[in-house]
C-alpha positions as CSV (number, residue, x, y, z in Angstrom):
1,M,-30.1,-10.5,29.9
2,K,-29.3,-14.0,28.8
3,E,-30.0,-14.9,25.2
4,D,-32.4,-17.7,26.1
5,S,-34.6,-15.4,28.2
6,L,-34.6,-12.4,25.9
7,F,-38.0,-13.3,24.4
8,A,-39.3,-15.4,27.3
9,K,-42.4,-13.4,28.0
10,E,-43.4,-13.2,24.3
11,E,-42.9,-16.9,23.9
12,E,-45.0,-17.7,27.0
13,A,-47.9,-15.5,25.7
14,L,-47.7,-17.1,22.3
15,A,-47.7,-20.6,23.8
16,N,-50.8,-19.8,25.9
17,A,-52.7,-18.4,22.9
18,E,-51.8,-21.4,20.8
19,A,-53.0,-23.8,23.5
20,L,-56.3,-22.0,23.7
21,I,-56.8,-22.1,20.0
22,S,-55.9,-25.8,19.7
23,N,-58.5,-26.7,22.3
24,S,-61.4,-25.2,20.3
25,E,-64.2,-27.1,22.2
26,S,-63.4,-25.6,25.6
27,V,-62.1,-22.2,24.4
28,D,-62.9,-19.3,26.7
29,L,-63.4,-16.2,24.5
30,G,-62.6,-13.9,27.4
31,L,-59.4,-15.7,28.3
32,L,-58.4,-15.9,24.6
33,T,-59.0,-12.1,24.3
34,K,-56.9,-11.5,27.4
35,E,-54.0,-13.7,26.1
36,F,-54.0,-12.0,22.7
37,A,-54.0,-8.6,24.5
38,N,-51.0,-9.8,26.5
39,L,-49.4,-11.1,23.3
40,T,-50.0,-7.7,21.5
41,N,-48.5,-5.8,24.5
42,D,-45.5,-8.1,24.6
43,F,-44.8,-7.7,20.9
44,K,-45.1,-3.9,21.2
45,R,-42.4,-4.1,23.9
46,L,-40.4,-6.4,21.7
47,L,-40.6,-3.9,18.9
48,R,-39.4,-1.1,21.1
49,Q,-36.5,-3.2,22.3
50,T,-35.7,-4.1,18.7
51,R,-35.7,-0.5,17.7
52,R,-33.3,0.4,20.6
53,L,-31.0,-2.5,19.7
54,T,-31.0,-1.4,16.1
55,R,-30.0,2.1,17.0
56,V,-27.2,0.7,19.3
57,A,-26.1,-1.6,16.5
58,D,-26.1,1.2,14.0
59,R,-23.9,3.4,16.3
60,H,-21.4,0.5,16.7
61,Q,-21.5,-0.2,13.0
62,N,-20.7,3.5,12.3
63,R,-17.8,3.5,14.8
64,L,-16.4,0.3,13.3
65,Q,-16.8,1.7,9.7
66,T,-15.0,4.9,10.7
67,R,-12.2,2.9,12.4
68,S,-11.9,0.6,9.4
69,T,-11.7,3.5,7.0
70,K,-9.1,5.2,9.2
71,L,-7.0,1.9,9.5
72,D,-7.3,1.3,5.7
73,K,-6.0,4.9,5.0
74,E,-3.2,4.6,7.6
75,L,-2.1,1.2,6.3
76,G,-2.0,2.6,2.8
77,R,0.1,5.6,4.0
78,H,2.6,3.4,5.8
79,V,3.1,0.6,3.3
80,G,1.7,2.0,0.1
81,Q,-1.5,1.3,-1.7
82,E,-0.1,-1.6,-3.8
83,I,1.4,-3.4,-0.8
84,K,-1.8,-2.7,1.2
85,E,-3.9,-4.4,-1.5
86,E,-1.6,-7.3,-1.6
87,I,-1.8,-7.7,2.2
88,L,-5.6,-7.6,2.1
89,R,-5.9,-10.0,-0.8
90,G,-3.7,-12.5,1.1
91,Y,-5.3,-12.0,4.5
92,G,-6.1,-15.4,6.2
93,R,-4.5,-17.4,3.3
94,E,-1.2,-19.3,3.3
95,E,1.6,-16.9,2.4
96,Q,2.9,-17.3,-1.1
97,V,6.0,-16.0,-2.9
98,R,5.3,-14.3,-6.2
99,N,8.1,-14.7,-8.8
100,Q,8.0,-11.8,-11.2
101,Y,10.1,-9.9,-13.6
102,L,10.2,-6.3,-12.3
103,T,12.1,-3.1,-12.8
104,I,13.7,-1.9,-9.5
105,L,14.8,1.7,-9.1
106,F,16.9,3.3,-6.3
107,I,17.1,7.1,-5.7
108,D,19.6,8.6,-3.4
109,I,20.3,12.3,-2.4
110,R,23.9,13.1,-3.1
111,G,25.8,14.7,-0.2
112,F,22.8,14.4,2.2
113,T,24.9,13.6,5.3
114,T,26.8,16.9,5.0
115,F,23.6,18.7,4.2
116,A,21.8,17.2,7.2
117,E,24.6,18.1,9.6
118,M,23.7,21.7,9.1
119,L,20.1,21.2,10.2
120,Q,18.3,20.3,13.4
121,P,16.8,16.8,13.4
122,D,13.3,18.1,13.1
123,A,14.3,20.3,10.2
124,V,15.8,17.2,8.4
125,I,12.5,15.4,8.8
126,R,10.5,18.3,7.4
127,F,12.9,18.6,4.5
128,L,12.6,14.8,3.7
129,K,8.8,15.0,3.9
130,S,8.8,17.9,1.4
131,Y,11.2,16.0,-0.9
132,Y,9.2,12.9,-0.8
133,E,6.0,14.8,-1.5
134,Y,7.6,16.2,-4.6
135,S,9.2,13.0,-5.9
136,L,6.6,10.4,-5.0
137,G,3.8,12.2,-6.6
138,I,5.7,11.7,-9.9
139,V,6.3,8.0,-9.1
140,H,2.6,7.3,-8.6
141,R,1.7,9.1,-11.9
142,H,4.2,6.7,-13.7
143,K,2.6,3.6,-12.1
144,G,5.5,2.9,-9.7
145,F,5.2,2.3,-6.0
146,V,7.5,2.7,-2.9
147,K,8.8,-0.5,-1.5
148,S,10.8,1.1,1.3
149,F,12.3,4.4,2.6
150,M,16.0,4.3,3.6
151,G,16.5,7.8,5.2
152,D,17.4,9.9,2.2
153,G,17.1,7.0,-0.2
154,V,14.1,5.1,-1.5
155,M,13.5,1.9,-3.3
156,L,10.8,1.9,-6.0
157,V,9.1,-1.0,-7.9
158,F,7.7,-0.8,-11.4
159,G,5.7,-3.5,-13.2
160,Y,4.2,-5.3,-10.2
161,N,0.6,-4.9,-11.5
162,Q,1.3,-4.2,-15.1
163,A,3.2,-5.9,-17.9
164,E,3.6,-3.4,-20.7
165,H,5.7,-0.3,-21.1
166,V,7.4,-0.8,-17.7
167,S,10.8,0.4,-18.7
168,N,9.2,3.4,-20.4
169,D,7.4,4.3,-17.3
170,A,10.4,3.9,-15.0
171,V,12.7,6.0,-17.2
172,D,10.1,8.7,-17.7
173,C,9.6,8.8,-13.9
174,A,13.4,9.2,-13.3
175,L,13.7,11.9,-16.0
176,E,10.7,13.9,-14.6
177,I,12.1,13.7,-11.1
178,I,15.5,15.0,-12.4
179,G,13.8,17.6,-14.6
180,R,11.8,19.1,-11.8
181,L,14.6,19.1,-9.2
182,P,15.7,22.7,-10.0
183,E,12.2,23.9,-9.2
184,F,12.3,22.0,-5.9
185,N,15.7,23.4,-5.0
186,K,14.5,27.0,-5.8
187,E,11.4,26.6,-3.7
188,H,13.2,25.2,-0.7
189,G,16.5,27.1,-1.0
190,T,18.5,24.0,-1.4
191,D,21.0,22.6,-3.9
192,I,20.5,18.9,-3.7
193,R,21.5,16.5,-6.4
194,L,20.2,13.0,-7.1
195,G,21.6,9.6,-8.2
196,I,19.1,7.2,-9.7
197,G,19.9,3.6,-10.8
198,M,17.6,1.0,-12.2
199,H,17.7,-2.6,-13.3
200,S,15.1,-5.1,-14.7
201,G,15.1,-8.8,-13.9
202,P,13.5,-11.7,-12.0
203,T,12.5,-11.1,-8.3
204,A,10.7,-12.8,-5.5
205,A,8.0,-10.8,-3.8
206,G,6.2,-11.9,-0.6
207,N,6.0,-11.6,3.1
208,I,9.0,-12.4,5.2
209,G,9.3,-12.5,9.0
210,T,7.5,-14.5,11.7
211,S,4.0,-15.4,12.5
212,D,3.9,-12.3,14.8
213,R,5.6,-9.7,12.5
214,T,5.9,-9.7,8.8
215,E,7.0,-7.3,6.1
216,F,6.3,-7.3,2.4
217,A,9.7,-7.8,0.6
218,V,11.0,-7.8,-3.0
219,I,14.3,-9.6,-3.1
220,G,16.8,-11.1,-5.5
221,N,19.9,-10.2,-7.5
222,T,17.9,-7.8,-9.5
223,V,17.4,-5.6,-6.4
224,N,21.1,-5.8,-5.4
225,T,22.2,-4.9,-9.0
226,A,19.9,-1.9,-9.1
227,S,21.4,-0.7,-5.8
228,R,24.9,-1.1,-7.3
229,I,24.0,0.8,-10.4
230,E,22.7,3.7,-8.3
231,S,26.0,3.8,-6.5
232,E,27.8,4.0,-9.8
233,T,26.1,7.3,-10.6
234,K,28.6,8.9,-8.2
235,R,31.6,7.6,-10.1
236,V,30.4,8.6,-13.6
237,A,28.9,11.9,-12.3
238,L,25.5,11.3,-14.0
239,P,22.1,11.6,-12.3
240,L,20.7,8.5,-14.0
241,L,22.0,5.0,-15.0
242,F,20.1,2.0,-16.1
243,S,21.1,-1.5,-17.2
244,G,20.9,-3.1,-20.6
245,S,17.9,-5.1,-19.5
246,V,16.0,-1.8,-18.9
247,K,17.2,-0.5,-22.3
248,D,16.1,-3.7,-24.1
249,L,12.5,-3.3,-22.7
250,L,12.1,0.3,-23.9
251,R,9.4,0.4,-26.6
252,N,9.2,3.2,-29.2
253,Y,10.9,5.4,-26.7
254,H,11.1,9.1,-27.5
255,R,14.6,9.7,-26.0
256,E,17.9,8.2,-27.1
257,P,19.7,5.9,-24.7
258,Q,23.5,6.3,-24.6
259,Y,26.1,3.7,-23.5
260,V,28.2,4.8,-20.5
261,D,30.2,2.0,-19.1
262,T,30.3,-1.7,-18.2
263,L,29.9,-2.7,-14.5
264,S,31.5,-5.8,-13.1
265,L,29.5,-7.3,-10.3
266,R,31.5,-8.4,-7.3
267,G,30.6,-12.0,-6.3
268,Q,28.8,-12.7,-9.5
269,E,29.7,-13.9,-12.9
270,G,29.3,-11.5,-15.9
271,S,28.9,-7.8,-16.1
272,V,26.1,-5.2,-16.7
273,D,26.2,-2.6,-19.5
274,L,25.2,0.8,-18.1
275,F,23.2,3.4,-20.1
276,T,21.8,6.8,-19.5
277,I,19.7,9.2,-21.6
278,K,21.8,11.2,-24.1
279,E,20.4,14.6,-23.2
280,L,21.8,14.1,-19.6
281,V,25.4,13.8,-20.8
282,T,27.1,17.2,-20.9
């Protein structure tokens, strides 16, 4: 039914009744009674229609709410809660880049390629899922979030929505992941080892891509340096390395940092002092 004819009968009955009332000198009481009876019946019909439409609208609203809740949950699972909130806050607005001083952390499973060659592909996926369940629960407790998965590696961000104790949280997170690794290995019958590298510095965060497909990105030399530091854990045979910028931001920290080496950065001027936590040095 067209929108302009949805209430046509009711409007006609109302117009007839108003016409009779306005012409009070020649009003026919019987005709007026008839018109008001028609008007009453039409509005009863309108009430029934309204109730049916309300029930239909409620069903559609419930389906939309269920779908919206599911999409919200799935979006959070795929990009992380922090990135999801950033996407939703910026929806419909001109995209902006956020310049921010962050702590970036990379984690890599040592010898994963050799380990994965002994497993079927589906078994590798199940193992990685178990590994990330174990490690990322720790990350979230220490206020970090996952920027991206890279097979057996992961990039984490600390300090995006907080300003204080960022280095403390990042180092505590790394130490807890390392400390609980023997428990994970025992539970899964594995003997994996980790390399964790982190660096603090200026970054640019925002959406990159095209109008049809975008991805939330955190980029800059800070990210590249953090990745380089993670690679250095292999050379020095330590599970954790962090830069002097991370060390300098530690506040009243309950563990003692220890200098390890100085890293020259290819293609850049200067170098980066590397530290670990003293108790990790054997």
